[in-house]
N, C-alpha and C positions, 0 to 999 in steps of 0.2 A: 831287468823284468822284476817286477814287484813279487813279496811271497804273499802270495795268494792263499789265506786261510778262511775264506767265507765261502765256502764249498755247500753250505747249508741252507742257503741263501740261493746261490743260482751256482752251478760249477763252470768252472775256469781253470785252462783255458778247454775250447770244446776242438775234436779233433779235426785236424785239416778235411779230411774228406767228407765232414759234412758241411762245412762251409762251402766246399769245391760243388757240392751237390747240389745246393742251394743256388748256388750262382749258375748254374748247368741250367736248373730247371728254368728259372726266370729269363736268362737269355735265349734258350733254344725251343723251351716249352711254352711256358707263360699261359695258358688256357687255363681254366679254374673245371671243377670236378662235377658233373652231372648236369652240365649245363649246354652242352653239344655234343652232334654225333660226327664232328669231324675228327681228323689224325689225331691232333694235338689235345683236344677236349678227352678221347679214350686215352691215351696214353696219361692223360692225368689221372682218369678215374682208375685206372690200374696200380699207379704209384700208392694212391690213399688206399685201395683195396687190400695194396701188397703190404702197408702199413698197419690196417687192422689185423692181417695175419699173422704179422712178427710178434705185435703184441700180445694176440691169444696163445702162440706156443712159448712165449717168455713167462706169461702166469698161468699158462693151461686152461685157457679158456677154450669154449667149446664151438662157437659161433662168432667169426669175424663180425656180421651183422650189429652183433652187441659191443661192440667197441664203439663207444660214441664218443667223437672227437670233439673238446671244449676248448675255451682259451686258454683254460689253467685248471689247477685243481681247485681252487674255490669256487668256481662255477660246478664243479664235478659235484662238490659238496652241497652246493647250495641245490642243484638239480634233483637229488635223490631227499634231501632234508625237506625243501617245497613239495615236491612229487608226492612223496608218501603220507607226511604227517597232516593231521586233519584236527579241527577242534576238539580240545579236551584229551587228545592221544598223549600217551606218556613214552618218553624216551631214555633210555641210559647212555652214559657217556663216561669218558675217564677224567681222571683229576688232570690232565695233562696238555688240554685240548688245546689248540689255534685257535685264533679266534675266527680264522675260516668255518668253523664249526660253530663255535661259541656264538658268535653273533647273528647268525640264522636263527639258531635255538632260542636266543633271547629275544629274537623279536617277533618269534612265532609264540614264546611264552605270553610277551606282552600282547599281541594281535589276537591270539586266537586260544589263548589260556592254556596251549599245552603245559605239560608236567616234567619235568626236569630233576632225574637223580643224578649223581655225581657217586662214581664208583672210590672209595679210599684207596689209598696207596701208602707206601712207606715214604721216608722224606727222601729217599733214593729212586722213588719213581717205580717201585715193586707192586704190583696188581695180583692181588689171589682170584682167581677166576672164580671161587665159591661165593665172592663178594659179589660179584655182578647178579649170579643167580639170585641171591637173597634181594634185590631191588624190585626183581618182576611181578608185575602186576597185571591182571587181567584186561588192562588197556593197554599196556607196553605194544608201542607197534612199531620199534624200531632201537637197535643196538647201535651207537658210535663210537670207533674206538681210533686212536692213534695208533700204528704201526709200531713208532718210537718217536720217543720226544725231540721237538728241535730246539731243546733248552737245555738239558742232561742225558739225550741220546737213548733212554732206558727202552728196550724192546719188551713190546708187550706181549701176554701169552695169547694170540689172535685164535691159534687153531683150538686151544681149548675154549675160549670164550664162543667161538664159531660153532662148537658142539653144544653148549648149553644152548645158545641161539636156536638151534637147528631143532633140537628135543623140545623146543617149547614154540616152534614155529614162529619166529622173531627173525626177521631180516637183520643181518651185521654190514654196518657200512664201514670200510678201513679205509682210514687216512693215510696211505702210502708216501707222504711227500720225503720223508727222509729214509724210505727204504727201497723204493723201486729203485732197481739198477745197483743195488749196493747189498741188497740181502734179497736169499731166495724167497719168492714167494708163489704160490701154489693155492690158486683159488678153489680147487677141488679138496685138496687134502687140509687146507687152512680153514675150510668152510666159511668161505667169504662168500656173500651174495653180491654186495656191489665194493668193487676194487675202484677207487679215486685215486688216479695218478698224474704226476706232472712229469713235463718232457724237460725242463731246462735246469735239474738237478743231476742227482744219480744219471738219469738214462742219457746226460749229455747231451740232450737236443737245445733247439732254440727256445728263448723265451716266446710266448705264447701259444704254447702248445702245451696240452694234457686232455687227459680222457676218464670215461667211466667204462671199465668193463661190467657188464651185467652177466651175472652169474645163477640166475632163477629167473621163473616166470615173475615178471612184474605187472602193475597196473599203474606204475607211477605216471603222474601226468607231468606233459612238458613244460619247461620252464618259460620258453619262450615261442611264437608262433610266427611264421612268414614263408618266404620262399624255399623250395626244395629243388627245384628244378624239373619236379614231377608232378602229375597228377594236378595240376594248375586249376583244372576247372571246380575244384573242393575244395568250399568256403573254409573248411577246417586242416587240421594239422593230419597229415597221414597218420596213419597207425602204424604202420611197418617199421621194421629195424632196417638201418639208423635212421631213417629220415625225421621219425616220429620226436627225436631228439636233439635235430640237427637242423638249423635253420639260417638262412643267409650264405653267402660266400663265405666258406672256409679260409683260414690259414694255410692253403695251400702249399705256399712255399714252405712255410715251418713245419707242416706236416711230412711234407718231403724229406725235410734235414730230419725231422723224429726217427723217418725210416731208415736211414741210414745211420745214424747214428746207434739204433738198436742193432742193426747189422755190425755194426764195428763193436758193440757191447758181445753181440754173440760170437764173435769170432775170439773174443777174450774169454767169457765164461763166466757167470756170477760167482762161482766160487771161488775163482782166480781173484777175481777183485774185491770180494770177501775178505780171503786170507791176506792179502795185501792192506787192506783197510785196518784189518786186526790188529797186525802187524805194528803198522805206524800208530796205532791208538795205543798200544800199550807202550811204545816206545815214548811216547808224547804221555803219557801219565806218568812214568817212572822220573822223566826229566824236569817236568813243569815241579815236581816236590823238590828240587834242587833250589827253587826259588823262593828267598826271607818272606816270609808271610802271605806266601798263596794258601787259598783256601778252595778246592777243587769240590764240587757237585757232583752227585750221581754215582752210579756203582762205579767200582774200579776194576771190574771184571769184564775183560774187552768181549766175552762171549755174551754178555748181558746189555751189550751198547752198540749203537753205529758210530761212526765217526763224528760225533758229536761231545766237546768238551766245555763245562764253562767255569770259571772261577772268578775270584777277586782276590786284588791285591789289597793288604791293610793300609788305612791312611789315604787310599786313593778313590778317587770316583772312576767309575767303566769308563765316561766318556774322555777322562782325564789319559787314562791307560790307551786306548784306543788313539787317542788323537798323539801321544806320544809315540807310539807304533808305527804309526802313518807318516808323519811328520819329519820322524828324524832315524825310522830303520827302513820303511818302504814296506811294512808289513800289513796286509789287509785282515781285521777279523771284525766282528760283530759286536755291537754294546747296546744294553738296554733290555728292553722286557721280551724283543723279538715276537711280538705278536702273541704271548702267550700266558699273561698274567696269570691265570691258574696254576702252573707250573711252576710259576715264580712264589705263589702263595704255598707251594708244596714245600720249595728249600727254603723259604722266608726271604725271600729278597725281592720281596715286591716293591719296597720303596727305593731299593738302592738296582736292582736289575744285576747284569752278572756281564763278563768280558766272554765270548763265546768264541772257540775256533772250528770250523766245521773241515772236516780233513777228508781229502778227494781222492779218486786213483791217481790223477798226476802229481800230487805232494810225494816229496821226498825226507828223508830221515833229517837229511841237512836241513830243510825247509823247519823244522822242529827244532835243532839246534841253534839255528839262526836265533829263531822264536826268543829261546831260552836265555840265550845272551843277553838280547835285549831287554828282557823282561827283569833280569838281576839288575842291569845298569840302571832301570828306572825304580826299581824299588831301592838301590842304593839311593840315587838323587832323590829319591822323595822322603828318605832319612833324615838326607842334609837339607831338606824345606828348599831344595831347589826346581820344585814343580809347582805349580799352583794355577 
Protein backbone atom coordinates (compact mmCIF):
# COMPACT_ATOMS: atom_id res chain seq x y z
CA UNK A 1 0.00 0.00 0.00
CA UNK A 2 1.43 3.44 -0.89
CA UNK A 3 2.29 6.05 1.72
CA UNK A 4 -0.58 8.49 1.34
CA UNK A 5 0.26 12.06 2.35
CA UNK A 6 -2.30 14.02 0.36
CA UNK A 7 -5.09 14.21 2.91
CA UNK A 8 -5.39 17.96 2.40
CA UNK A 9 -6.79 17.10 -1.05
CA UNK A 10 -8.98 14.21 0.04
CA UNK A 11 -8.72 11.81 2.94
CA UNK A 12 -7.66 8.22 2.34
CA UNK A 13 -8.40 5.54 3.26
CA UNK A 14 -12.07 5.89 4.12
CA UNK A 15 -13.36 3.93 7.11
CA UNK A 16 -14.70 0.54 6.03
CA UNK A 17 -17.99 1.26 7.78
CA UNK A 18 -18.56 4.22 5.43
CA UNK A 19 -18.05 2.08 2.34
CA UNK A 20 -20.22 -0.73 3.72
CA UNK A 21 -23.04 1.65 4.66
CA UNK A 22 -23.11 3.22 1.20
CA UNK A 23 -23.14 -0.21 -0.45
CA UNK A 24 -25.93 -1.37 1.85
CA UNK A 25 -28.04 1.69 1.02
CA UNK A 26 -27.61 1.14 -2.72
CA UNK A 27 -28.36 -2.60 -2.46
CA UNK A 28 -31.22 -2.57 0.03
CA UNK A 29 -32.90 0.88 -0.10
CA UNK A 30 -32.02 2.73 -3.29
CA UNK A 31 -34.78 5.35 -3.15
CA UNK A 32 -34.23 9.10 -3.34
CA UNK A 33 -35.26 11.55 -0.64
CA UNK A 34 -38.34 13.77 -0.62
CA UNK A 35 -39.88 12.08 -3.65
CA UNK A 36 -42.13 9.35 -2.29
CA UNK A 37 -44.35 8.15 0.55
CA UNK A 38 -43.41 4.47 0.30
CA UNK A 39 -41.28 2.68 2.88
CA UNK A 40 -37.86 2.93 1.22
CA UNK A 41 -38.34 6.60 0.37
CA UNK A 42 -39.28 7.40 3.96
CA UNK A 43 -36.22 5.51 5.18
CA UNK A 44 -34.06 7.59 2.86
CA UNK A 45 -35.67 10.78 4.20
CA UNK A 46 -34.75 9.67 7.71
CA UNK A 47 -31.15 8.91 6.73
CA UNK A 48 -30.65 12.37 5.22
CA UNK A 49 -32.30 14.16 8.11
CA UNK A 50 -30.20 12.17 10.54
CA UNK A 51 -27.08 13.38 8.73
CA UNK A 52 -28.30 16.98 9.11
CA UNK A 53 -28.77 16.40 12.84
CA UNK A 54 -25.29 14.96 13.29
CA UNK A 55 -23.75 17.92 11.44
CA UNK A 56 -25.68 20.30 13.69
CA UNK A 57 -24.40 18.52 16.77
CA UNK A 58 -20.81 18.47 15.50
CA UNK A 59 -20.72 22.22 14.80
CA UNK A 60 -23.29 23.32 17.43
CA UNK A 61 -25.91 24.44 14.93
CA UNK A 62 -29.44 24.99 16.17
CA UNK A 63 -31.64 23.83 13.28
CA UNK A 64 -30.99 20.69 11.18
CA UNK A 65 -33.10 22.19 8.39
CA UNK A 66 -30.49 24.93 8.07
CA UNK A 67 -27.92 22.36 7.01
CA UNK A 68 -27.86 22.66 3.24
CA UNK A 69 -26.36 19.78 1.27
CA UNK A 70 -24.23 20.67 -1.76
CA UNK A 71 -21.98 18.75 -4.11
CA UNK A 72 -18.82 20.16 -2.49
CA UNK A 73 -17.54 23.08 -0.46
CA UNK A 74 -16.95 25.12 -3.63
CA UNK A 75 -20.68 25.07 -4.32
CA UNK A 76 -21.37 26.04 -0.70
CA UNK A 77 -19.04 29.04 -0.95
CA UNK A 78 -20.53 30.07 -4.30
CA UNK A 79 -24.02 29.80 -2.84
CA UNK A 80 -23.28 32.40 -0.17
CA UNK A 81 -21.06 34.67 -2.26
CA UNK A 82 -23.47 34.85 -5.18
CA UNK A 83 -26.54 34.75 -2.99
CA UNK A 84 -25.60 37.70 -0.79
CA UNK A 85 -23.43 40.09 -2.78
CA UNK A 86 -24.97 42.66 -5.11
CA UNK A 87 -23.62 45.30 -7.43
CA UNK A 88 -21.36 47.76 -5.61
CA UNK A 89 -21.05 45.72 -2.41
CA UNK A 90 -17.75 45.42 -0.53
CA UNK A 91 -16.26 42.17 0.79
CA UNK A 92 -13.25 41.45 3.02
CA UNK A 93 -11.13 38.30 2.59
CA UNK A 94 -7.92 36.81 3.94
CA UNK A 95 -4.62 36.75 2.08
CA UNK A 96 -4.73 32.96 1.91
CA UNK A 97 -7.94 32.17 0.06
CA UNK A 98 -8.43 29.16 -2.17
CA UNK A 99 -9.72 29.71 -5.71
CA UNK A 100 -13.09 28.45 -4.48
CA UNK A 101 -13.42 31.89 -2.87
CA UNK A 102 -11.12 33.98 -5.05
CA UNK A 103 -12.62 33.12 -8.43
CA UNK A 104 -16.30 33.75 -7.66
CA UNK A 105 -15.33 37.04 -6.01
CA UNK A 106 -13.16 38.13 -8.92
CA UNK A 107 -15.99 37.24 -11.30
CA UNK A 108 -18.38 39.45 -9.32
CA UNK A 109 -15.76 42.19 -9.24
CA UNK A 110 -15.62 42.08 -13.03
CA UNK A 111 -19.34 41.61 -13.71
CA UNK A 112 -21.05 43.45 -10.84
CA UNK A 113 -18.34 45.87 -9.75
CA UNK A 114 -18.12 44.57 -6.20
CA UNK A 115 -15.11 45.76 -4.19
CA UNK A 116 -12.64 43.37 -2.56
CA UNK A 117 -10.27 44.13 0.31
CA UNK A 118 -7.55 41.65 1.26
CA UNK A 119 -6.50 41.45 4.90
CA UNK A 120 -2.70 41.49 5.30
CA UNK A 121 -0.87 38.73 7.13
CA UNK A 122 2.69 37.74 8.00
CA UNK A 123 4.83 35.51 5.78
CA UNK A 124 3.73 32.59 7.97
CA UNK A 125 0.06 33.40 7.43
CA UNK A 126 -0.69 34.99 10.81
CA UNK A 127 -3.58 37.48 10.63
CA UNK A 128 -4.24 40.23 13.18
CA UNK A 129 -8.03 40.56 13.70
CA UNK A 130 -7.79 44.34 14.12
CA UNK A 131 -6.57 44.52 10.52
CA UNK A 132 -9.92 43.13 9.40
CA UNK A 133 -11.80 45.85 11.28
CA UNK A 134 -9.67 48.56 9.65
CA UNK A 135 -10.96 47.45 6.24
CA UNK A 136 -14.67 47.72 7.05
CA UNK A 137 -16.62 50.25 4.98
CA UNK A 138 -20.25 51.41 5.02
CA UNK A 139 -20.96 49.07 2.08
CA UNK A 140 -19.19 46.00 3.52
CA UNK A 141 -21.71 43.17 3.14
CA UNK A 142 -19.61 40.06 3.77
CA UNK A 143 -16.40 38.84 5.37
CA UNK A 144 -14.98 35.58 3.97
CA UNK A 145 -12.12 33.78 5.70
CA UNK A 146 -10.48 30.44 5.29
CA UNK A 147 -10.28 28.71 8.67
CA UNK A 148 -6.85 27.24 7.85
CA UNK A 149 -4.64 27.65 4.81
CA UNK A 150 -4.48 24.68 2.46
CA UNK A 151 -0.90 25.68 1.58
CA UNK A 152 0.81 26.40 4.92
CA UNK A 153 -1.82 25.17 7.38
CA UNK A 154 -2.04 28.39 9.39
CA UNK A 155 -5.19 28.55 11.54
CA UNK A 156 -6.92 31.91 11.39
CA UNK A 157 -8.42 33.77 14.41
CA UNK A 158 -11.99 33.11 13.32
CA UNK A 159 -13.60 33.64 16.71
CA UNK A 160 -12.11 37.12 17.07
CA UNK A 161 -12.88 38.05 13.46
CA UNK A 162 -16.43 36.81 13.95
CA UNK A 163 -16.85 39.00 17.01
CA UNK A 164 -15.76 42.03 14.98
CA UNK A 165 -18.17 41.05 12.20
CA UNK A 166 -21.05 40.72 14.67
CA UNK A 167 -20.32 44.12 16.22
CA UNK A 168 -20.63 45.64 12.76
CA UNK A 169 -23.61 43.42 11.74
CA UNK A 170 -21.67 41.91 8.83
CA UNK A 171 -22.09 38.18 8.10
CA UNK A 172 -19.02 35.94 8.34
CA UNK A 173 -18.56 33.07 5.89
CA UNK A 174 -15.92 30.51 6.90
CA UNK A 175 -14.24 28.02 4.57
CA UNK A 176 -13.59 24.99 6.80
CA UNK A 177 -12.17 22.71 4.09
CA UNK A 178 -9.01 22.04 6.11
CA UNK A 179 -10.51 22.10 9.61
CA UNK A 180 -13.93 20.39 9.65
CA UNK A 181 -13.35 17.02 11.29
CA UNK A 182 -9.78 17.82 12.32
CA UNK A 183 -10.23 20.87 14.52
CA UNK A 184 -13.02 21.86 16.94
CA UNK A 185 -15.62 24.22 15.40
CA UNK A 186 -18.54 25.79 17.27
CA UNK A 187 -20.54 28.17 15.08
CA UNK A 188 -21.99 29.91 18.16
CA UNK A 189 -18.78 30.44 20.14
CA UNK A 190 -16.81 31.13 16.96
CA UNK A 191 -19.36 33.72 15.77
CA UNK A 192 -19.78 32.03 12.38
CA UNK A 193 -22.86 32.92 10.33
CA UNK A 194 -22.20 30.60 7.38
CA UNK A 195 -20.00 27.53 7.77
CA UNK A 196 -19.07 25.93 4.44
CA UNK A 197 -17.77 22.36 4.79
CA UNK A 198 -16.72 19.46 2.61
CA UNK A 199 -17.35 15.80 3.29
CA UNK A 200 -14.36 14.18 1.61
CA UNK A 201 -11.44 15.60 3.59
CA UNK A 202 -11.15 15.31 7.39
CA UNK A 203 -14.83 14.39 7.78
CA UNK A 204 -13.72 11.10 6.14
CA UNK A 205 -16.75 10.92 3.86
CA UNK A 206 -17.08 10.32 0.11
CA UNK A 207 -16.28 12.79 -2.64
CA UNK A 208 -19.19 14.76 -4.08
CA UNK A 209 -20.49 15.71 -0.63
CA UNK A 210 -20.45 19.06 1.11
CA UNK A 211 -22.70 21.56 2.70
CA UNK A 212 -23.46 24.85 4.35
CA UNK A 213 -24.56 25.31 7.94
CA UNK A 214 -26.52 28.55 8.28
CA UNK A 215 -26.33 30.10 11.74
CA UNK A 216 -28.22 33.34 11.14
CA UNK A 217 -31.35 34.86 9.66
CA UNK A 218 -30.67 35.06 5.95
CA UNK A 219 -32.15 36.56 2.81
CA UNK A 220 -29.63 34.78 0.61
CA UNK A 221 -30.85 34.04 -2.91
CA UNK A 222 -30.67 30.41 -4.11
CA UNK A 223 -27.93 29.46 -6.54
CA UNK A 224 -30.18 27.10 -8.51
CA UNK A 225 -33.89 26.48 -9.07
CA UNK A 226 -35.76 23.32 -9.94
CA UNK A 227 -37.52 20.30 -8.54
CA UNK A 228 -37.64 19.79 -4.79
CA UNK A 229 -40.21 16.99 -4.52
CA UNK A 230 -42.80 19.27 -2.91
CA UNK A 231 -44.87 22.39 -3.61
CA UNK A 232 -44.69 21.46 -7.29
CA UNK A 233 -47.42 23.90 -8.39
CA UNK A 234 -45.25 26.81 -7.27
CA UNK A 235 -43.46 28.24 -10.34
CA UNK A 236 -40.72 29.63 -8.08
CA UNK A 237 -38.26 28.04 -5.70
CA UNK A 238 -39.92 27.35 -2.31
CA UNK A 239 -38.91 29.64 0.56
CA UNK A 240 -38.53 27.06 3.33
CA UNK A 241 -35.36 25.42 4.57
CA UNK A 242 -33.62 23.38 3.26
CA UNK A 243 -35.56 23.21 -0.04
CA UNK A 244 -34.91 26.86 -0.92
CA UNK A 245 -31.25 25.99 -1.46
CA UNK A 246 -31.46 22.32 -2.45
CA UNK A 247 -32.83 21.40 -5.83
CA UNK A 248 -32.75 18.28 -7.97
CA UNK A 249 -31.95 14.77 -6.84
CA UNK A 250 -29.34 14.85 -4.06
CA UNK A 251 -26.25 12.66 -3.87
CA UNK A 252 -28.16 10.36 -1.56
CA UNK A 253 -25.60 7.55 -1.42
CA UNK A 254 -22.87 10.10 -0.70
CA UNK A 255 -24.85 11.80 2.06
CA UNK A 256 -25.65 8.42 3.64
CA UNK A 257 -21.91 7.71 3.60
CA UNK A 258 -21.19 11.12 5.08
CA UNK A 259 -23.64 10.45 7.90
CA UNK A 260 -21.81 7.22 8.71
CA UNK A 261 -18.40 8.92 8.59
CA UNK A 262 -19.70 11.51 11.05
CA UNK A 263 -20.81 8.72 13.37
CA UNK A 264 -17.32 7.26 13.06
CA UNK A 265 -15.71 10.62 13.92
CA UNK A 266 -18.05 11.12 16.86
CA UNK A 267 -17.05 7.74 18.27
CA UNK A 268 -13.42 8.90 18.30
CA UNK A 269 -13.90 12.57 19.23
CA UNK A 270 -12.54 15.64 17.45
CA UNK A 271 -10.27 16.50 20.38
CA UNK A 272 -8.59 13.09 20.15
CA UNK A 273 -8.18 13.45 16.39
CA UNK A 274 -6.68 16.91 16.80
CA UNK A 275 -4.25 15.67 19.46
CA UNK A 276 -3.02 12.82 17.27
CA UNK A 277 -2.56 15.06 14.23
CA UNK A 278 -0.70 17.66 16.32
CA UNK A 279 1.73 14.95 17.45
CA UNK A 280 2.26 13.77 13.87
CA UNK A 281 2.77 17.31 12.59
CA UNK A 282 5.26 18.09 15.35
CA UNK A 283 7.15 14.90 14.53
CA UNK A 284 7.12 15.69 10.82
CA UNK A 285 8.39 19.26 11.29
CA UNK A 286 11.33 18.03 13.37
CA UNK A 287 12.25 15.15 11.07
CA UNK A 288 11.95 17.14 7.84
CA UNK A 289 14.64 19.52 9.10
CA UNK A 290 17.09 16.63 8.79
CA UNK A 291 16.83 16.84 4.99
CA UNK A 292 19.68 18.77 3.36
CA UNK A 293 18.55 21.89 1.49
CA UNK A 294 14.93 21.82 2.66
CA UNK A 295 12.88 24.98 3.20
CA UNK A 296 9.67 24.65 5.19
CA UNK A 297 6.98 27.32 4.97
CA UNK A 298 4.46 28.43 7.59
CA UNK A 299 4.50 28.35 11.40
CA UNK A 300 6.53 25.74 13.26
CA UNK A 301 4.11 25.82 16.21
CA UNK A 302 1.69 22.87 15.93
CA UNK A 303 -0.95 24.79 17.88
CA UNK A 304 -1.12 27.29 15.02
CA UNK A 305 -1.47 24.88 12.08
CA UNK A 306 -3.46 21.91 10.86
CA UNK A 307 -1.92 18.86 9.20
CA UNK A 308 -0.56 20.74 6.19
CA UNK A 309 3.17 21.28 5.58
CA UNK A 310 4.64 22.84 2.45
CA UNK A 311 8.32 22.72 1.56
CA UNK A 312 10.89 22.96 -1.22
CA UNK A 313 14.27 21.38 -1.85
CA UNK A 314 17.08 23.43 -3.34
CA UNK A 315 17.90 22.82 -7.02
CA UNK A 316 14.81 20.68 -7.67
CA UNK A 317 11.40 21.61 -9.03
CA UNK A 318 8.33 20.59 -7.04
CA UNK A 319 7.23 18.40 -9.94
CA UNK A 320 10.55 16.53 -9.90
CA UNK A 321 10.31 15.92 -6.16
CA UNK A 322 6.74 14.65 -6.36
CA UNK A 323 7.56 12.45 -9.35
CA UNK A 324 10.55 10.88 -7.60
CA UNK A 325 8.54 10.25 -4.43
CA UNK A 326 5.79 8.59 -6.41
CA UNK A 327 7.77 6.54 -8.94
CA UNK A 328 10.62 5.35 -6.74
CA UNK A 329 9.20 5.34 -3.24
CA UNK A 330 5.41 4.97 -3.70
CA UNK A 331 4.71 8.11 -1.67
CA UNK A 332 1.79 10.33 -2.68
CA UNK A 333 2.16 14.10 -2.13
CA UNK A 334 0.84 17.22 -3.86
CA UNK A 335 2.98 19.60 -5.90
CA UNK A 336 2.19 23.00 -7.40
CA UNK A 337 0.07 25.97 -6.36
CA UNK A 338 -2.69 23.94 -4.70
CA UNK A 339 -5.42 26.19 -6.21
CA UNK A 340 -4.33 29.00 -3.88
CA UNK A 341 -2.07 31.48 -5.72
CA UNK A 342 -2.66 34.23 -3.15
CA UNK A 343 -1.17 32.05 -0.40
CA UNK A 344 1.86 31.41 -2.58
CA UNK A 345 2.22 35.15 -3.06
CA UNK A 346 2.42 35.46 0.74
CA UNK A 347 5.25 32.91 0.99
CA UNK A 348 6.93 34.06 -2.26
CA UNK A 349 6.53 30.78 -4.15
CA UNK A 350 4.08 31.89 -6.84
CA UNK A 351 6.55 31.09 -9.63
CA UNK A 352 7.72 27.81 -8.14
CA UNK A 353 4.95 26.34 -6.01
CA UNK A 354 5.65 23.91 -3.17
CA UNK A 355 5.54 20.25 -2.32
CA UNK A 356 2.73 19.74 0.18
CA UNK A 357 2.09 16.90 2.57
CA UNK A 358 -1.35 16.53 4.07
CA UNK A 359 -1.31 14.52 7.30
CA UNK A 360 -4.49 12.71 8.28
CA UNK A 361 -5.85 10.66 11.15
CA UNK A 362 -4.76 7.36 9.61
CA UNK A 363 -1.14 8.37 9.08
CA UNK A 364 1.58 7.08 11.38
CA UNK A 365 5.06 8.20 12.38
CA UNK A 366 6.56 5.50 10.20
CA UNK A 367 5.00 7.24 7.16
CA UNK A 368 7.01 10.35 8.06
CA UNK A 369 10.15 8.26 8.58
CA UNK A 370 9.80 6.74 5.10
CA UNK A 371 9.17 10.19 3.58
CA UNK A 372 12.23 11.71 5.24
CA UNK A 373 14.44 8.81 4.19
CA UNK A 374 13.21 9.20 0.60
CA UNK A 375 13.78 12.98 0.61
CA UNK A 376 17.32 12.52 1.91
CA UNK A 377 18.03 10.13 -0.95
CA UNK A 378 16.47 12.48 -3.49
CA UNK A 379 18.54 15.39 -2.15
CA UNK A 380 21.74 13.35 -2.47
CA UNK A 381 20.85 12.19 -5.98
CA UNK A 382 20.08 15.78 -7.02
CA UNK A 383 23.46 17.00 -5.68
CA UNK A 384 25.12 14.41 -7.93
CA UNK A 385 23.13 15.57 -10.93
CA UNK A 386 21.28 12.26 -11.24
CA UNK A 387 17.78 13.78 -11.26
CA UNK A 388 16.62 15.78 -14.23
